[in-house]
Z-matrix of the N, CA and C atoms (Angstrom, degrees):
N
C 1 1.453
C 2 1.524 1 108.59
N 3 1.299 2 117.09 1 132.42
C 4 1.460 3 122.30 2 179.95
C 5 1.528 4 108.43 3 -90.57
N 6 1.339 5 116.28 4 110.49
C 7 1.469 6 120.74 5 -176.89
C 8 1.515 7 112.95 6 -65.87
N 9 1.320 8 117.93 7 -29.92
C 10 1.461 9 119.70 8 -177.93
C 11 1.521 10 111.60 9 -66.25
N 12 1.338 11 118.10 10 -26.35
C 13 1.469 12 120.39 11 177.06
C 14 1.522 13 111.34 12 -84.23
N 15 1.336 14 117.18 13 -27.08
C 16 1.459 15 121.23 14 -177.56
C 17 1.515 16 112.60 15 -80.22
N 18 1.317 17 116.73 16 -30.99
C 19 1.446 18 121.23 17 -176.41
C 20 1.518 19 109.76 18 -119.92
N 21 1.340 20 117.05 19 125.71
C 22 1.469 21 119.27 20 -178.92
C 23 1.527 22 113.78 21 -72.82
N 24 1.341 23 118.51 22 -21.80
C 25 1.462 24 121.05 23 -179.03
C 26 1.526 25 110.30 24 -83.14
N 27 1.314 26 115.61 25 143.43
C 28 1.459 27 120.35 26 172.75
C 29 1.518 28 108.93 27 -68.99
N 30 1.335 29 116.81 28 152.91
C 31 1.461 30 121.23 29 -178.37
C 32 1.517 31 111.79 30 -55.45
N 33 1.335 32 117.67 31 -44.28
C 34 1.462 33 119.91 32 -177.21
C 35 1.516 34 112.42 33 -69.32
N 36 1.319 35 118.78 34 -16.98
C 37 1.460 36 120.75 35 175.18
C 38 1.529 37 111.18 36 -78.22
N 39 1.343 38 116.78 37 -24.10
C 40 1.459 39 120.69 38 -178.20
C 41 1.526 40 111.88 39 -87.77
N 42 1.312 41 117.06 40 -22.95
C 43 1.463 42 121.04 41 -177.28
C 44 1.523 43 109.15 42 -83.31
N 45 1.328 44 115.94 43 131.62
C 46 1.468 45 120.25 44 178.92
C 47 1.515 46 110.29 45 -71.65
N 48 1.344 47 115.50 46 150.38
C 49 1.459 48 121.01 47 175.08
C 50 1.518 49 109.34 48 -69.22
N 51 1.340 50 118.26 49 141.96
C 52 1.466 51 118.84 50 175.50
C 53 1.522 52 110.62 51 -67.80
N 54 1.330 53 116.08 52 155.86
C 55 1.460 54 120.74 53 177.63
C 56 1.513 55 109.16 54 -65.41
N 57 1.327 56 116.39 55 145.10
C 58 1.457 57 121.08 56 177.69
C 59 1.517 58 109.46 57 -69.22
N 60 1.319 59 116.60 58 148.93
C 61 1.452 60 122.02 59 179.90
C 62 1.515 61 109.93 60 -128.24
N 63 1.330 62 116.35 61 149.34
C 64 1.452 63 121.20 62 169.84
C 65 1.522 64 108.17 63 -70.05
N 66 1.306 65 117.48 64 166.15
C 67 1.448 66 121.87 65 177.72
C 68 1.520 67 111.55 66 -52.34
N 69 1.290 68 118.61 67 -36.65
C 70 1.457 69 121.70 68 -176.46
C 71 1.525 70 111.97 69 -91.13
N 72 1.314 71 118.16 70 16.38
C 73 1.452 72 121.49 71 172.48
C 74 1.515 73 117.15 72 87.41
N 75 1.310 74 119.23 73 9.38
C 76 1.463 75 120.95 74 -179.73
C 77 1.529 76 109.95 75 -89.93
N 78 1.331 77 116.46 76 135.41
C 79 1.456 78 120.22 77 177.50
C 80 1.518 79 110.20 78 -66.27
N 81 1.335 80 114.72 79 141.70
C 82 1.456 81 120.22 80 173.18
C 83 1.520 82 107.81 81 -105.39
N 84 1.306 83 115.34 82 144.04
C 85 1.461 84 120.96 83 -178.38
C 86 1.518 85 109.02 84 -122.17
N 87 1.320 86 116.33 85 130.71
C 88 1.458 87 120.48 86 178.77
C 89 1.525 88 109.04 87 -71.03
N 90 1.326 89 114.72 88 129.14
C 91 1.464 90 122.15 89 -179.47
C 92 1.524 91 108.25 90 -143.29
N 93 1.289 92 116.10 91 166.82
C 94 1.458 93 122.68 92 168.62
C 95 1.520 94 105.97 93 -132.77
N 96 1.337 95 114.95 94 102.38
C 97 1.462 96 120.81 95 -175.08
C 98 1.521 97 109.03 96 -127.03
N 99 1.339 98 118.42 97 121.53
C 100 1.464 99 119.73 98 173.00
C 101 1.534 100 109.82 99 -65.64
N 102 1.326 101 116.17 100 138.76
C 103 1.466 102 121.35 101 -177.35
C 104 1.520 103 109.03 102 -133.98
N 105 1.324 104 116.05 103 131.86
C 106 1.464 105 121.92 104 171.06
C 107 1.525 106 106.80 105 -94.66
N 108 1.323 107 116.93 106 129.08
C 109 1.465 108 122.33 107 -175.57
C 110 1.523 109 109.39 108 -118.13
N 111 1.321 110 114.80 109 142.02
C 112 1.454 111 121.39 110 175.04
C 113 1.521 112 107.80 111 -130.82
N 114 1.340 113 116.12 112 133.15
C 115 1.459 114 121.87 113 179.00
C 116 1.526 115 108.33 114 -136.64
N 117 1.325 116 116.38 115 143.64
C 118 1.459 117 121.00 116 -179.42
C 119 1.525 118 108.91 117 -88.75
N 120 1.349 119 116.23 118 117.86
C 121 1.467 120 122.31 119 179.94
C 122 1.523 121 109.61 120 -138.44
N 123 1.324 122 116.81 121 132.95
C 124 1.460 123 120.93 122 174.34
C 125 1.506 124 114.41 123 53.90
N 126 1.315 125 117.17 124 47.88
C 127 1.469 126 123.21 125 177.86
C 128 1.525 127 114.96 126 67.32
N 129 1.336 128 117.23 127 20.04
C 130 1.464 129 119.77 128 176.49
C 131 1.527 130 110.11 129 -152.96
N 132 1.323 131 115.50 130 159.78
C 133 1.458 132 120.59 131 175.40
C 134 1.518 133 109.13 132 -87.23
N 135 1.324 134 115.40 133 134.29
C 136 1.458 135 121.96 134 176.87
C 137 1.525 136 106.81 135 -112.91
N 138 1.320 137 116.45 136 130.78
C 139 1.458 138 121.25 137 -178.78
C 140 1.515 139 110.44 138 -116.04
N 141 1.337 140 115.17 139 141.74
C 142 1.457 141 121.39 140 177.09
C 143 1.525 142 109.13 141 -158.06
N 144 1.325 143 115.70 142 172.33
C 145 1.466 144 121.18 143 -176.07
C 146 1.510 145 111.22 144 -104.29
N 147 1.321 146 114.28 145 157.09
C 148 1.449 147 121.81 146 175.54
C 149 1.512 148 109.22 147 -154.02
N 150 1.328 149 115.35 148 -171.42
C 151 1.461 150 120.91 149 -179.70
C 152 1.521 151 109.05 150 -145.28
N 153 1.326 152 116.38 151 129.65
C 154 1.461 153 121.05 152 175.09
C 155 1.519 154 108.26 153 -80.91
N 156 1.345 155 116.17 154 133.88
C 157 1.467 156 119.65 155 -179.95
C 158 1.524 157 112.67 156 -109.38
N 159 1.307 158 118.24 157 -14.96
C 160 1.459 159 121.53 158 168.58
C 161 1.524 160 109.21 159 -154.04
N 162 1.340 161 115.07 160 163.00
C 163 1.458 162 120.36 161 -170.17
C 164 1.522 163 110.17 162 -144.70
N 165 1.314 164 116.54 163 144.31
C 166 1.462 165 123.83 164 167.31
C 167 1.523 166 106.67 165 -143.03
N 168 1.333 167 117.97 166 169.05
C 169 1.462 168 119.12 167 178.10
C 170 1.530 169 113.48 168 -64.19
N 171 1.344 170 117.36 169 -16.40
C 172 1.468 171 121.34 170 -178.90
C 173 1.521 172 113.94 171 -96.66
N 174 1.333 173 117.96 172 -16.31
C 175 1.454 174 119.34 173 -177.55
C 176 1.515 175 111.81 174 172.39
N 177 1.328 176 114.65 175 -166.93
C 178 1.464 177 119.71 176 -179.32
C 179 1.524 178 110.37 177 -155.71
N 180 1.314 179 115.12 178 165.19
C 181 1.465 180 121.62 179 172.61
C 182 1.510 181 106.65 180 -96.72
N 183 1.313 182 116.18 181 123.71
C 184 1.447 183 122.20 182 -174.81
C 185 1.521 184 109.81 183 -116.44
N 186 1.329 185 116.37 184 121.77
C 187 1.461 186 121.76 185 176.29
C 188 1.522 187 106.89 186 -97.37
N 189 1.333 188 115.68 187 119.30
C 190 1.460 189 121.16 188 -175.46
C 191 1.520 190 111.33 189 -116.73
N 192 1.313 191 116.52 190 161.98
C 193 1.465 192 121.69 191 178.85
C 194 1.528 193 111.61 192 -82.77
N 195 1.323 194 116.95 193 -3.08
C 196 1.457 195 122.00 194 176.58
C 197 1.522 196 108.36 195 -144.76
N 198 1.308 197 116.20 196 161.49
C 199 1.455 198 120.29 197 -178.42
C 200 1.520 199 111.10 198 -93.70
N 201 1.326 200 115.38 199 137.19
C 202 1.463 201 121.74 200 175.03
C 203 1.525 202 108.62 201 -110.78
N 204 1.316 203 115.77 202 149.53
C 205 1.460 204 120.64 203 179.34
C 206 1.519 205 110.74 204 -73.04
N 207 1.327 206 114.95 205 147.89
C 208 1.454 207 121.04 206 172.99
C 209 1.526 208 107.83 207 -59.19
N 210 1.329 209 116.59 208 134.18
C 211 1.459 210 121.33 209 -177.96
C 212 1.515 211 114.24 210 93.49
N 213 1.332 212 117.94 211 -7.82
C 214 1.467 213 120.64 212 179.74
C 215 1.529 214 110.29 213 -66.85
N 216 1.337 215 115.73 214 137.05
C 217 1.461 216 121.47 215 175.49
C 218 1.518 217 108.64 216 -91.08
N 219 1.333 218 116.60 217 133.99
C 220 1.460 219 120.97 218 -178.85
C 221 1.522 220 110.62 219 -131.98
N 222 1.320 221 114.90 220 158.56
C 223 1.459 222 122.96 221 169.83
C 224 1.521 223 106.82 222 -111.93
N 225 1.332 224 116.93 223 140.50
C 226 1.466 225 121.86 224 -178.73
C 227 1.514 226 109.99 225 -128.76
N 228 1.302 227 116.03 226 143.20
C 229 1.446 228 124.08 227 176.37
C 230 1.518 229 106.26 228 -123.87
N 231 1.357 230 117.79 229 119.39
C 232 1.466 231 120.48 230 -174.99
C 233 1.518 232 111.36 231 -156.16
N 234 1.315 233 115.33 232 162.58
C 235 1.466 234 123.16 233 173.83
C 236 1.517 235 107.86 234 -113.53
N 237 1.334 236 116.74 235 117.16
C 238 1.457 237 120.69 236 176.97
C 239 1.520 238 110.21 237 -76.49
N 240 1.337 239 117.78 238 151.92
C 241 1.468 240 119.78 239 176.16
C 242 1.529 241 110.95 240 -59.44
N 243 1.321 242 116.42 241 143.94
C 244 1.455 243 124.34 242 176.75
C 245 1.527 244 113.11 243 65.15
N 246 1.332 245 116.26 244 22.68
C 247 1.457 246 122.47 245 174.55
C 248 1.521 247 107.74 246 -132.89
N 249 1.314 248 116.15 247 136.64
C 250 1.464 249 119.16 248 -176.75
C 251 1.522 250 113.31 249 -88.83
N 252 1.318 251 117.78 250 -18.68
C 253 1.456 252 119.22 251 -175.28
C 254 1.528 253 112.26 252 -93.62
N 255 1.333 254 114.51 253 148.49
C 256 1.456 255 121.48 254 175.00
C 257 1.527 256 108.14 255 -81.02
N 258 1.323 257 116.29 256 134.50
C 259 1.465 258 121.19 257 -178.16
C 260 1.517 259 111.26 258 -105.22
N 261 1.311 260 115.40 259 140.69
C 262 1.458 261 122.55 260 171.12
C 263 1.518 262 106.19 261 -108.86
N 264 1.336 263 116.94 262 113.61
C 265 1.460 264 122.66 263 -176.29
C 266 1.520 265 110.29 264 -122.77
N 267 1.301 266 115.98 265 152.57
C 268 1.463 267 122.58 266 174.20
C 269 1.515 268 108.13 267 -109.81
N 270 1.327 269 115.79 268 149.28
C 271 1.461 270 119.24 269 -179.84
C 272 1.513 271 112.31 270 -153.99
N 273 1.324 272 114.45 271 166.78
C 274 1.461 273 123.28 272 177.12
C 275 1.520 274 107.54 273 -123.51
N 276 1.327 275 116.86 274 135.82
C 277 1.461 276 121.30 275 175.08
C 278 1.532 277 107.58 276 -73.87
N 279 1.331 278 116.85 277 111.95
C 280 1.465 279 121.43 278 -179.20
C 281 1.524 280 112.01 279 -96.43
N 282 1.328 281 116.66 280 -31.06
C 283 1.469 282 122.05 281 -179.52
C 284 1.520 283 108.41 282 -141.70
N 285 1.327 284 115.38 283 152.85
C 286 1.454 285 119.38 284 174.47
C 287 1.513 286 109.08 285 -147.60
N 288 1.321 287 115.46 286 135.44
C 289 1.449 288 122.84 287 173.08
C 290 1.526 289 106.06 288 -136.70
N 291 1.325 290 115.86 289 101.61
C 292 1.460 291 119.79 290 -174.87
C 293 1.513 292 110.18 291 63.92
N 294 1.332 293 115.91 292 -120.90
C 295 1.459 294 120.89 293 -178.76
C 296 1.535 295 112.22 294 -98.40
N 297 1.327 296 117.28 295 4.12
C 298 1.467 297 122.77 296 175.96
C 299 1.525 298 108.36 297 -92.33
N 300 1.327 299 115.86 298 128.17
C 301 1.456 300 122.09 299 -176.63
C 302 1.525 301 109.93 300 -124.19
N 303 1.323 302 116.75 301 127.73
C 304 1.458 303 121.87 302 173.34
C 305 1.509 304 108.72 303 -86.98
N 306 1.322 305 116.52 304 115.16
C 307 1.465 306 122.16 305 -174.79
C 308 1.532 307 109.71 306 -109.10
N 309 1.323 308 115.91 307 130.00
C 310 1.458 309 121.48 308 172.66
C 311 1.522 310 107.94 309 -102.80
N 312 1.344 311 116.49 310 128.45
C 313 1.454 312 120.53 311 177.33
C 314 1.527 313 109.40 312 -68.28
N 315 1.327 314 116.05 313 142.28
C 316 1.465 315 121.28 314 176.44
C 317 1.524 316 109.12 315 -132.56
N 318 1.316 317 116.34 316 164.76
C 319 1.473 318 123.67 317 176.01
C 320 1.523 319 112.52 318 53.41
N 321 1.333 320 116.19 319 44.74
C 322 1.459 321 120.07 320 -179.58
C 323 1.525 322 110.48 321 -83.06
N 324 1.314 323 115.87 322 131.57
C 325 1.458 324 120.42 323 172.45
C 326 1.530 325 107.49 324 -75.83
N 327 1.326 326 117.90 325 159.89
C 328 1.472 327 119.51 326 176.55
C 329 1.533 328 112.38 327 -55.75
N 330 1.331 329 117.21 328 -37.74
C 331 1.469 330 120.80 329 179.35
C 332 1.525 331 111.57 330 -64.96
N 333 1.360 332 116.82 331 -44.05
C 334 1.464 333 120.30 332 178.49
C 335 1.527 334 110.99 333 -65.11
N 336 1.312 335 116.73 334 -42.52
C 337 1.464 336 120.71 335 179.43
C 338 1.529 337 110.28 336 -59.88
N 339 1.323 338 116.68 337 -43.43
C 340 1.458 339 121.61 338 178.58
C 341 1.532 340 110.96 339 -63.20
N 342 1.310 341 117.45 340 -41.56
C 343 1.459 342 122.24 341 178.94
C 344 1.532 343 111.31 342 -64.34
N 345 1.332 344 117.44 343 -42.43
C 346 1.463 345 121.60 344 178.33
C 347 1.529 346 110.85 345 -64.36
N 348 1.321 347 116.98 346 -42.35
C 349 1.467 348 120.98 347 178.92
C 350 1.524 349 111.10 348 -66.15
N 351 1.318 350 116.88 349 -39.68
C 352 1.471 351 121.60 350 177.88
C 353 1.524 352 110.83 351 -62.97
N 354 1.330 353 116.52 352 -43.53
C 355 1.466 354 120.56 353 179.03
C 356 1.527 355 110.61 354 -63.07
N 357 1.335 356 117.23 355 -43.21
C 358 1.467 357 120.50 356 178.39
C 359 1.520 358 111.29 357 -62.11
N 360 1.323 359 116.82 358 -38.91
C 361 1.465 360 120.96 359 178.86
C 362 1.530 361 110.76 360 -63.92
N 363 1.321 362 116.73 361 -43.61
C 364 1.476 363 121.10 362 178.53
C 365 1.526 364 109.82 363 -62.81
N 366 1.337 365 117.23 364 -46.39
C 367 1.462 366 120.30 365 179.76
C 368 1.519 367 111.67 366 -62.86
N 369 1.344 368 116.51 367 -36.23
C 370 1.456 369 120.76 368 177.18
C 371 1.514 370 112.55 369 -64.67
N 372 1.322 371 117.09 370 -39.32
C 373 1.458 372 121.40 371 178.66
C 374 1.531 373 111.80 372 -68.17
N 375 1.324 374 116.48 373 -30.60
C 376 1.462 375 120.44 374 -176.78
C 377 1.524 376 113.55 375 -87.50
N 378 1.333 377 117.37 376 -11.41
C 379 1.481 378 118.93 377 -177.94
C 380 1.505 379 112.48 378 -89.27
């Protein structure tokens, strides 16, 4: 049986796209999470709001109302999906394109790392 005559769609149209991965192989999950950001500038902390647009256990994409330099250290306050507690996380700006910032989490405690991995697993099951 010739499948190309039986099905009007091309094979590649029927196959789903693979999930996006970070450079180090971690799945990214699309989210919309409000984030409070704090950065140390000019001898003081400056606070402002942003929104995470994707998440992995290693970091997230953060859309901010202002641009931060690559390498900037930030503090973030956010609520992950399917978690009731507010998290205080530290991160480094690894990439920037306009107002989109690629943030890598740093200084994670074993408990925080476990919580981030658990959240990613739940999001993976639901996607």
